[in-house]
N, C-alpha and C positions, 0 to 999 in steps of 0.2 A: 619500589622498582629500582631506584638508584642504589639502594643498600644491597640488593641481592642479585643484581644483573650478572656480575662476574661468576658468582656461584652457579646461577642458573645455566649459564652458557657452558659450563663444564660437564653438565649432564649429557651432552651430545658427543658421541664418538666421532661423528663427522662434523663438518663445519657449516651448518645451515646459515642462511642469511637471517640473522636475528635482528629485530628492530624493537626498541624500547621507547615508550611514550609515557613517561611519568606525568600525571596530571595533579597539580597542586602538591608536589612532594618536596618543595624547598621551604625549609623553616629556618629562621634566623636565631643566632645566639645573641639575643637582644634584651635590654633591660625592661622590666615592668615599668609602665608609665609612672612618672613621678618618683622613681626610686632608682637605686643602684643595684637592686636585686635582679638576678637572672634565674628566675624560678623554673623556666623550661629546662635550662641546663642542669639545674639541681635535680630535677625530676629524672633526667636521663642518667645522671651519675648514680642516683639511688637505684634506678631500675637495673643498671648494669651490675651493681653489686648484688641485688636481690636475685636476679635471674642468671648470674654468671654469664653475661651476654657477650663478653669480648670475643668469644669463639665464633659468633655469628657475624662478626664485622670483618670487612676487607682486611686480610692479613698484612698487606703492604702498608696500609694506613696505620694499623695497630703497631707495627714494628717501628715506624718512624715517630710514633706518638707516646709509646708507653714509657720511654725513658724520661719524658717530661711530665708524666702522670696526666696526660691529656688524651687518653684513649676515648673519652666521651665525645671529643670533637669529630670522631669518625662516624657519628650518627648524623652529622650535619652535611647536607649535600655539597655545600661550598668547599668544605675541607676534604671530603671523601672523593670528589669527582676526579681530581688529578691522579688518583691511584688506580682508576679503572682501566682495564684492558679493552673494555667494550665502549669506550667513550664516543667513538666515531659513529656508533649505531643509535645514538640518542636524539630524540626530539623532546625538549623540555617545554612543557606547557604550564604556565604559572601566572596568576595575577600578582601584580606588584602590590596590590592592596588585598592580598588573600585574607579572607574573613577568619579562617582558622588561626592564622598568625596574629591577626588583630585581637581576636577574642582570647586566644590561649597563651600568647606570648607577651604581646604589648599590654593586654588587659586594660584597655582604654577606659572602661567604665561608662561608656555612652555609646549611642548608635549614630555614626556620622550620616546615615541615610535618612535620619529623622530630623527635620528642621528644629533647631533649638535644643536638641538633646545634648550637644557637646559645647564646651566652652571654646573660646578662641585658642587657648593653649592646647586643648585636647585635639582640635583640628590640625594644629601645627604639628603635633606629635604623630598624628595619623599620616599626614603628608610626608613627614620626615621618614617614616617607616618605609614608604614607597621608595625613597631615595636609597635607603639601606638595601632594600631588596634588589634594586637595579644594580647596585655595586656588586652584590653577591653573584648575580647572574652574569654580569660582565666579567668577573673574575673566573667564573666557570668557563666562559668563552675563551678566555686567555689560556685556560688549562686544557683546551681541546674540544669544548662543546661547539658544534657547528650549526646546530639547529635549535632555535628558541622562539617561542611566541609568548611575549610578556605583555599582558593587557593592563589597563588601568580600571578594570571593572571590580567593584567591591563584591566579590563572591568567592566561594571555595568550590572548586572543580569547574572545568569548562569543556569537558568532552562528553558529558553524559546526556546533554539535552540537544536535540536536533537544532533548536533555534540558535544555540551558541555556535554550532558549526556553520550555519548559513547566514546569520545576521550580524554576529559580533565581528568587528574589524579592528585591526591594528595598522595604522597608517594606510587605510583604504584597502587592506588585504584581509580576506576572510580566513578564519581558521581552516576551513575546508580547503582553500587554495594552498595555504602554507604547508599543510600536512601532505597534500598531493605532490607538491613541489619536492618535499623531502623524500617521501617514500618511493615515488615512481621515477624521479629523475636524479636524485642524489645531489641536486644543486643546493648550495648552502642557503639556508633559510633562517635569517636572524631578524626578528621583528620586535622592537621595543616601542611601546606606545608612548608617543611624545606628548600626548594630552594628559594632563593631571585629572584626577577625579574631581568633579563629576562631568567633565567636559566631553568625554567620548559618548556621544549619543547612541552609538550602536550597542552599548551594553544592554543586555536583555533583562528588563526589570519585570516583565509580566509572567515569569515562570519561577518556580521554587528551585533554588540551587542548594546543593548539599552533597553528602557522600553518594556515590553512584549506587 
């Protein structure tokens, strides 16, 4: 959603009221646990070469990055967002402990949700990743993002299950209320979960989360 919002908006000859709600679309340029390797970044670089993908990325971002041979970073929401013309129309929904980030980027090698699965060092890395995600989302706010709902639930996707809409809260505000506030009133809606995992008891654990 973040990657293609500007391109999508140009398909309209008039100017409709577009609204974008990317769910779990923020991924970090982060080291693999216990190493200095950034394998997710390496995969993006390889993919861009294989698919000649630079033409599908925001041209403003590419223009400012290509001289530094950093066009790959335009695939990361944190770097891309400042270049969007549609940034005021976004509501970003993301867990700061997004499971796809933990499994695919941090590659922790254990399951924090299972008692005894992770060492103390792995749990510390897991919690540190949340801090990095919060920094990334905060920087996006500084670049023009006015609406964000960032939970401390250990899951990937938060808009596909009705229970998440009505039961999950961030600082006592439900996702349902936050989205209503954004979409129908335009009032700034910025909610960062102040509770670290697993202290937010509203996180819905009795349903299966995953791709919509």
